[in-house]
C-alpha positions as CSV (number, residue, x, y, z in Angstrom):
1,M,-28.3,20.9,-120.9
2,A,-28.5,20.9,-116.9
3,T,-26.8,18.1,-115.2
4,R,-28.5,15.7,-113.0
5,P,-27.5,16.0,-109.2
6,A,-25.3,13.1,-108.4
7,A,-27.2,10.5,-106.2
8,P,-26.4,10.1,-102.9
9,I,-24.7,7.1,-101.1
10,F,-25.1,5.5,-97.9
11,V,-21.7,4.5,-95.9
12,C,-21.7,2.2,-92.7
13,D,-19.3,3.3,-90.0
14,A,-19.1,-0.3,-88.7
15,C,-17.8,-2.3,-91.8
16,G,-17.3,0.9,-94.4
17,G,-19.9,-0.8,-96.9
18,Q,-21.9,1.2,-99.3
19,A,-25.6,1.0,-100.1
20,P,-27.7,3.1,-102.4
21,K,-30.4,4.1,-100.1
22,W,-30.7,4.5,-96.3
23,Q,-31.4,1.0,-94.6
24,G,-32.1,0.2,-90.9
25,Q,-29.6,-2.6,-91.2
26,C,-26.3,-2.7,-92.9
27,P,-26.7,-5.2,-95.9
28,H,-23.0,-6.0,-95.4
29,C,-22.3,-6.6,-91.8
30,A,-25.8,-6.6,-90.5
31,A,-25.1,-3.9,-87.8
32,W,-28.1,-1.4,-87.4
33,N,-28.4,2.1,-87.2
34,T,-25.1,2.6,-88.9
35,L,-25.4,3.9,-92.5
36,A,-24.9,7.6,-93.0
37,E,-25.2,9.7,-95.9
38,R,-22.0,10.8,-97.4
39,S,-20.7,12.4,-100.7
40,L,-19.5,10.6,-103.3
41,P,-15.7,10.7,-103.8
42,P,-13.9,12.5,-106.4
43,P,-13.9,10.9,-109.9
44,A,-10.5,8.5,-110.6
45,G,-7.7,11.0,-111.4
46,A,-9.3,13.9,-110.2
47,G,-6.4,15.9,-108.2
48,L,-3.5,14.1,-110.1
49,R,-2.2,17.1,-111.9
50,S,-1.8,19.0,-108.9
51,R,0.3,16.6,-107.0
52,P,4.1,16.5,-107.6
53,A,5.4,14.2,-109.7
54,A,7.3,11.5,-108.6
55,V,11.0,11.4,-109.5
56,P,12.6,8.2,-110.5
57,Q,15.5,6.9,-108.4
58,G,17.8,4.3,-109.0
59,L,17.6,1.3,-106.4
60,G,21.1,2.1,-105.2
61,E,20.3,5.8,-104.2
62,G,19.3,6.3,-100.7
63,L,20.8,2.8,-100.1
64,A,22.8,4.0,-97.2
65,E,20.0,5.8,-95.4
66,A,18.0,2.5,-95.7
67,L,20.5,0.6,-94.0
68,E,20.1,3.0,-91.2
69,R,17.8,1.6,-88.3
70,L,16.6,3.0,-84.8
71,H,17.7,1.1,-81.7
72,T,14.8,0.2,-79.9
73,G,17.0,-0.5,-76.5
74,Q,15.9,-4.2,-76.5
75,S,17.3,-6.4,-78.5
76,E,14.7,-8.8,-78.5
77,L,12.6,-6.5,-80.3
78,D,15.4,-5.3,-82.4
79,R,15.6,-9.1,-83.4
80,V,11.8,-9.1,-84.3
81,L,11.9,-5.9,-86.7
82,G,15.2,-7.4,-88.2
83,G,17.8,-5.3,-86.5
84,G,15.7,-2.4,-85.6
85,I,12.9,0.3,-87.0
86,V,13.5,1.2,-90.6
87,K,13.8,5.0,-91.1
88,G,10.3,5.7,-93.1
89,S,8.4,2.5,-92.1
90,V,5.3,2.0,-90.2
91,S,4.6,-0.8,-88.1
92,L,1.6,-1.6,-86.5
93,L,1.8,-3.4,-82.9
94,G,-1.2,-5.2,-81.7
95,G,-2.3,-6.6,-78.5
96,D,-4.7,-7.5,-76.0
97,P,-5.5,-4.9,-73.6
98,G,-3.1,-4.6,-70.6
99,I,-0.5,-6.9,-72.0
100,G,2.4,-4.1,-72.1
101,K,2.0,-2.5,-75.5
102,S,2.0,1.1,-74.3
103,T,4.8,0.3,-72.0
104,L,6.9,-1.1,-74.1
105,L,6.4,1.6,-76.9
106,L,7.2,3.9,-73.8
107,Q,10.4,2.4,-73.2
108,V,11.5,2.3,-76.7
109,A,10.6,6.0,-77.4
110,A,12.0,6.8,-74.2
111,H,15.5,4.8,-75.3
112,A,15.5,6.3,-78.8
113,A,15.0,10.0,-77.2
114,G,18.3,10.0,-76.1
115,A,19.8,10.0,-79.8
116,C,17.2,11.7,-81.7
117,P,13.8,13.5,-81.7
118,V,10.8,11.6,-80.6
119,L,7.2,12.3,-80.5
120,Y,5.1,10.2,-78.6
121,A,1.3,11.2,-79.1
122,S,-1.6,9.4,-77.2
123,G,-4.9,9.9,-77.6
124,E,-5.7,7.7,-74.4
125,E,-3.7,9.2,-71.7
126,S,-3.0,12.8,-70.7
127,V,0.5,13.8,-70.3
128,P,0.5,13.5,-66.9
129,Q,-0.7,10.0,-66.6
130,I,2.0,9.1,-69.5
131,S,4.8,11.1,-66.9
132,L,3.6,9.0,-64.1
133,R,3.8,5.6,-65.8
134,A,7.6,6.6,-66.8
135,R,8.4,7.5,-63.3
136,R,7.0,4.1,-62.1
137,L,9.0,2.6,-64.9
138,T,12.2,4.2,-63.9
139,L,12.6,5.8,-67.6
140,G,15.1,8.8,-68.2
141,A,12.6,10.5,-70.5
142,E,13.3,14.0,-69.8
143,R,14.1,14.6,-73.9
144,L,11.0,12.6,-74.7
145,E,8.2,15.1,-76.2
146,V,4.8,14.0,-75.6
147,I,1.5,15.1,-76.9
148,A,-2.1,14.0,-75.5
149,E,-4.1,14.8,-79.3
150,R,-6.5,13.1,-81.1
151,D,-6.6,15.0,-84.0
152,L,-4.4,13.3,-86.7
153,E,-3.7,16.6,-88.4
154,T,-2.4,18.4,-85.1
155,V,0.0,15.2,-84.4
156,I,1.5,15.1,-88.0
157,A,2.1,18.9,-88.1
158,R,3.8,18.5,-84.6
159,A,6.0,15.9,-85.7
160,G,6.9,17.6,-88.8
161,E,7.7,20.4,-86.9
162,R,10.0,18.8,-84.2
163,K,11.5,17.1,-87.1
164,A,11.0,13.3,-85.2
165,E,12.8,10.5,-86.5
166,L,10.3,8.5,-84.6
167,L,6.3,9.1,-84.0
168,V,4.4,6.5,-81.9
169,V,0.8,6.8,-82.0
170,D,-0.9,5.2,-79.3
171,S,-3.8,4.4,-80.7
172,I,-4.7,4.4,-84.1
173,Q,-8.8,3.7,-83.4
174,T,-8.5,7.0,-81.1
175,M,-7.2,9.2,-84.0
176,Q,-9.2,11.2,-86.3
177,S,-8.9,12.7,-89.5
178,G,-10.8,15.8,-90.6
179,S,-10.6,14.9,-93.9
180,V,-13.4,11.9,-93.7
181,P,-16.9,12.1,-91.7
182,G,-17.1,9.9,-88.9
183,S,-16.2,9.4,-85.3
184,A,-13.1,8.0,-84.2
185,G,-12.5,4.1,-84.4
186,A,-14.9,4.1,-87.6
187,V,-13.8,1.7,-90.5
188,S,-13.3,5.1,-92.6
189,Q,-11.4,6.9,-90.4
190,L,-9.3,4.0,-89.4
191,R,-8.3,3.5,-92.9
192,E,-7.6,7.4,-93.5
193,C,-5.6,8.0,-90.6
194,T,-3.8,4.8,-91.1
195,A,-3.2,5.9,-94.8
196,E,-2.2,9.5,-94.2
197,L,0.7,8.0,-91.5
198,V,2.1,5.8,-94.1
199,R,2.0,9.0,-96.5
200,F,3.8,11.0,-93.7
201,A,6.4,8.7,-93.0
202,K,7.3,8.1,-96.7
203,S,7.4,11.7,-97.6
204,S,9.1,12.8,-94.3
205,G,11.7,9.6,-93.6
206,T,10.1,9.5,-89.8
207,A,9.5,6.1,-88.6
208,V,6.0,5.5,-87.4
209,V,4.9,2.8,-84.9
210,I,0.8,2.5,-84.2
211,V,-0.9,1.0,-81.7
212,G,-3.8,-1.3,-82.7
213,H,-6.4,-2.6,-80.5
214,V,-7.5,-6.2,-81.2
215,T,-10.9,-7.8,-81.2
216,K,-12.3,-11.1,-79.8
217,E,-10.7,-13.3,-82.3
218,G,-7.3,-11.7,-81.6
219,A,-7.2,-9.8,-84.9
220,I,-6.3,-6.1,-85.3
221,A,-9.7,-4.3,-84.7
222,G,-10.8,-2.7,-88.2
223,P,-9.9,-3.8,-91.7
224,R,-7.5,-6.3,-92.6
225,L,-6.5,-3.4,-95.0
226,L,-4.6,-1.8,-91.8
227,E,-2.1,-4.6,-92.2
228,H,-1.8,-4.3,-96.0
229,L,-1.0,-0.7,-95.7
230,V,1.9,-0.8,-93.3
231,D,5.5,-2.4,-93.4
232,T,6.0,-4.5,-90.3
233,V,2.8,-5.8,-88.1
234,L,3.2,-7.2,-84.5
235,Y,1.7,-9.1,-82.1
236,F,1.8,-9.0,-78.2
237,E,1.1,-12.9,-77.3
238,S,0.6,-13.8,-73.3
239,E,-0.6,-16.7,-71.7
240,V,-3.4,-15.9,-68.8
241,S,-1.6,-15.2,-65.3
242,S,1.7,-15.6,-67.2
243,R,4.5,-13.3,-66.5
244,Y,6.1,-13.6,-70.0
245,R,5.1,-11.8,-73.5
246,V,5.9,-12.9,-76.8
247,V,5.9,-10.6,-79.8
248,R,5.8,-12.1,-83.1
249,A,6.2,-10.5,-86.6
250,T,3.4,-11.8,-88.5
251,K,4.3,-9.4,-91.6
252,N,7.7,-7.7,-92.2
253,R,9.0,-5.9,-94.9
254,F,12.3,-5.4,-93.5
255,G,13.2,-8.8,-92.0
256,P,11.9,-12.5,-91.6
257,A,8.4,-12.8,-90.8
258,G,7.4,-15.3,-88.0
259,E,10.4,-14.1,-85.7
260,L,9.7,-13.7,-81.8
261,G,10.8,-11.9,-79.1
262,F,10.2,-13.0,-75.4
263,F,9.9,-10.4,-72.4
264,A,9.3,-10.2,-69.0
265,M,6.7,-8.1,-67.2
266,S,8.6,-6.8,-64.2
267,E,7.6,-3.6,-61.9
268,T,10.0,-1.7,-64.0
269,G,8.5,-2.8,-67.2
270,L,9.5,-5.0,-69.8
271,K,12.4,-7.0,-69.5
272,E,14.5,-9.0,-72.4
273,V,14.6,-12.9,-71.1
274,R,18.0,-13.7,-71.2
275,N,17.3,-17.4,-71.8
276,P,14.0,-17.9,-74.0
277,A,15.4,-21.1,-75.2
278,A,14.6,-22.3,-71.7
279,I,11.8,-20.4,-70.3
280,F,9.2,-23.0,-70.7
281,L,11.2,-25.7,-69.1
282,A,10.4,-25.7,-65.0
283,R,9.7,-29.5,-64.5
284,A,8.8,-31.0,-61.2
285,P,11.8,-31.9,-58.6
286,E,11.1,-35.5,-58.7
287,P,10.9,-37.6,-62.3
288,S,7.2,-38.5,-63.3
289,A,6.0,-40.8,-65.8
290,G,4.8,-39.5,-69.0
291,S,6.9,-36.4,-68.8
292,I,9.3,-35.5,-71.6
293,V,11.1,-32.6,-73.2
294,T,11.4,-31.8,-77.0
295,V,12.7,-29.3,-78.8
296,T,10.7,-27.3,-81.0
297,R,11.1,-24.0,-83.3
298,D,9.2,-21.3,-83.5
299,G,10.1,-18.3,-84.9
300,G,13.4,-19.2,-86.2
301,R,14.9,-20.2,-82.8
302,P,14.8,-23.5,-80.9
303,L,12.8,-24.0,-77.7
304,L,12.6,-26.6,-75.3
305,I,9.2,-27.5,-74.3
306,E,8.0,-30.2,-71.4
307,L,5.4,-32.5,-72.9
308,Q,2.8,-34.4,-70.5
309,A,1.1,-37.5,-71.2
310,L,-1.8,-39.4,-68.7
311,V,-3.4,-42.4,-70.0
312,D,-6.1,-43.8,-67.8
313,R,-8.3,-46.7,-68.1
314,M,-11.8,-45.7,-69.2
315,V,-14.7,-45.8,-66.8
316,F,-17.7,-45.7,-69.2
317,G,-18.5,-44.6,-72.6
318,A,-16.3,-43.4,-75.3
319,P,-12.7,-43.0,-74.9
320,R,-11.6,-39.7,-74.6
321,R,-9.0,-37.5,-76.6
322,I,-7.8,-34.4,-75.3
323,A,-4.8,-32.3,-76.4
324,Q,-3.9,-29.0,-75.2
325,G,-1.3,-27.0,-77.6
326,L,-1.0,-29.6,-79.8
327,D,-3.4,-31.2,-83.1
328,A,-5.9,-33.5,-81.6
329,N,-6.4,-35.3,-85.1
330,R,-2.7,-36.0,-85.2
331,L,-3.0,-37.9,-81.7
332,A,-5.6,-39.7,-82.5
333,M,-3.1,-40.6,-85.7
334,L,-0.4,-41.4,-83.3
335,L,-2.5,-43.8,-81.5
336,A,-3.2,-45.9,-84.0
337,V,0.3,-46.2,-84.9
338,L,1.3,-47.1,-81.4
339,H,-1.4,-50.0,-81.9
340,R,-0.3,-51.1,-85.0
341,H,3.5,-50.7,-85.0
342,G,4.5,-50.5,-81.8
343,G,1.9,-53.3,-80.1
344,F,0.3,-51.0,-77.2
345,S,-3.6,-50.6,-77.8
346,L,-5.0,-47.6,-75.6
347,Q,-8.4,-48.2,-77.0
348,E,-9.9,-48.8,-73.3
349,H,-7.8,-45.6,-72.3
350,D,-8.6,-41.9,-71.8
351,V,-5.6,-39.8,-73.5
352,F,-4.6,-36.5,-72.1
353,V,-1.7,-34.6,-73.8
354,N,-0.6,-31.1,-72.6
355,V,2.1,-28.4,-73.6
356,V,3.6,-27.2,-70.4
357,G,3.6,-23.2,-70.6
358,G,0.5,-22.9,-72.5
359,I,1.9,-22.2,-76.2
360,E,0.7,-24.4,-79.4
361,I,3.4,-26.3,-81.2
362,N,2.6,-26.5,-84.8
363,E,5.2,-28.5,-86.4
364,T,5.7,-32.4,-86.6
365,A,8.4,-32.4,-84.5
366,W,6.3,-33.3,-81.6
367,D,5.1,-36.9,-82.9
368,L,8.2,-39.1,-81.5
369,P,8.3,-37.3,-78.0
370,V,4.5,-38.0,-77.5
371,V,4.6,-41.6,-78.7
372,L,7.2,-42.3,-75.6
373,A,5.4,-40.1,-73.0
374,L,2.5,-42.4,-73.8
375,V,4.3,-45.8,-73.3
376,S,5.7,-44.1,-70.3
377,S,2.4,-43.2,-68.9
378,L,0.7,-46.6,-69.7
379,K,3.3,-48.2,-68.2
380,D,3.8,-46.3,-65.1
381,R,7.8,-45.8,-65.7
382,P,9.5,-42.3,-65.4
383,L,11.7,-41.4,-68.1
384,D,15.2,-40.1,-67.8
385,R,15.0,-36.4,-66.8
386,S,18.1,-36.0,-69.5
387,L,16.6,-37.4,-72.1
388,I,15.2,-35.4,-75.0
389,A,13.5,-36.5,-78.1
390,F,12.3,-34.9,-81.2
391,G,10.8,-36.3,-84.7
392,E,7.9,-37.2,-87.4
393,V,6.2,-40.1,-87.2
394,G,4.5,-42.0,-90.4
395,L,1.6,-43.7,-90.8
396,T,3.7,-47.1,-91.8
397,G,5.7,-46.6,-88.4
398,E,8.8,-45.0,-89.8
399,V,10.6,-42.1,-87.4
400,R,11.1,-39.2,-89.8
401,P,13.6,-36.0,-90.0
402,V,13.0,-32.5,-89.0
403,A,13.8,-29.4,-90.3
404,Y,17.4,-28.4,-88.1
405,G,17.9,-31.1,-86.4
406,E,21.6,-30.4,-85.6
407,E,20.7,-27.1,-84.2
408,R,17.9,-28.3,-81.8
409,L,21.0,-31.1,-80.6
410,R,23.0,-28.2,-79.8
411,E,20.5,-26.1,-77.8
412,A,19.5,-29.2,-76.0
413,H,23.2,-30.0,-75.2
414,K,23.7,-26.5,-74.1
415,Q,20.8,-27.0,-71.6
416,G,22.7,-29.7,-70.2
417,F,20.7,-32.8,-71.8
418,K,22.6,-36.1,-71.7
419,R,21.1,-38.1,-73.8
420,A,18.4,-37.6,-77.2
421,I,16.5,-40.1,-79.2
422,V,16.2,-38.8,-83.2
423,P,15.7,-39.7,-86.2
424,R,18.4,-41.6,-88.3
425,D,19.0,-38.8,-90.5
426,N,19.2,-36.0,-88.2
427,A,22.2,-37.6,-86.7
428,P,25.1,-34.8,-86.2
429,R,27.7,-35.2,-88.5
430,R,30.3,-34.7,-85.5
431,P,29.5,-36.4,-82.1
432,L,28.6,-33.7,-79.7
433,G,30.7,-34.1,-76.4
434,G,28.5,-35.1,-73.6
435,L,25.4,-35.8,-75.4
436,E,24.5,-39.3,-76.4
437,V,22.6,-39.3,-79.5
438,V,20.4,-42.4,-80.1
439,A,19.3,-42.5,-84.0
440,V,16.3,-44.3,-85.0
441,A,14.5,-45.6,-88.1
442,R,11.3,-47.0,-86.6
443,V,8.8,-46.5,-83.8
444,T,10.0,-49.9,-82.4
445,D,13.5,-49.2,-82.5
446,A,12.5,-45.5,-80.0
447,L,10.7,-47.8,-78.2
448,A,13.3,-50.1,-77.5
449,A,15.7,-47.5,-76.6
450,L,14.0,-46.8,-73.7
451,T,14.7,-49.7,-71.7
């Protein structure tokens, strides 16, 4: 009996969705003219017998090799990675165009090339262009091997021939694999190219770092599957017109997730910030009403942030409640607590709260300092410049403790602050010489401590 020919399948080049027949518009992502006929994939289990069987190993075998890490030459980046780049791992670095991804990785590749073979594969720049950039950054990259190639099989073959211990791919959206149809940057190409790099890294022990472009929403372009395939996902963050760059680990199989690394962009590339706790602490020379400093935690390290509050009498309409870098709904809750338990009514005032430096605070330790800053702005009385505060405020007017209270106080003391208003349960066990700690249990106690 003759076998029936397999029915064709149509795959979307934009999202990878499948359809049984051709249509002008993809039923999955609504993109136009992106469906193309593809051959059916081999049945499940096909080809498994031809592959070499994996040999079981004990967890203790190869542990010493796994503990060896490649140092990047940047202690901040090593901190984010958990101590360096793990051999055989795959890391994905994303960020906005021009933020410094290629600059940072070229610095890392040039440093690593002094100790081991490194291959830098670029699909966006030629070798002379990369050489000009390395000269501008004053990098000693004579031993760094660079290849301008978009064919992934060629890149992997060159890395295998050179026995590279580090492979940098800039960027994954420019790479193309001959094993799947479609142009570079298509979803099917992104998936297969990333999967091939993962297989190469695990089989050869070569550490692979991939550069990924981001979408308008700030996520790495392509399916979320890319982030699931790799071992580490790093994001470059920066405020507009700011010279500072922040690298955040959103996923890390070999270290803590959420860790931060701080850099400053200079003429010779990205430089580490020596005092990251105070990079956002640039206050006016004269004390101002409504300004206060708090200690927040982001990525496992304390940061000193200036909070500013402005209370202005409403002219017409409904009062405005605007918060930049903070939760506006929580600000409205604090205004109600301040009215009910503090005796300060702001129902006829516009309220503006801002986090200096353009960052966002995602914890509740900013409650107490914002309350103090609001009262300071309302009374037009500047707060002491050596004052610092943190703590969570409850609906019943109590001041609740926050995590890592003593660590926050030690950082404030290190930065030269003399007085701190903190929750009672965050009072240090031992006094810190030169830092007066005022422990409060309620909002009224904190307001009384200002006088």
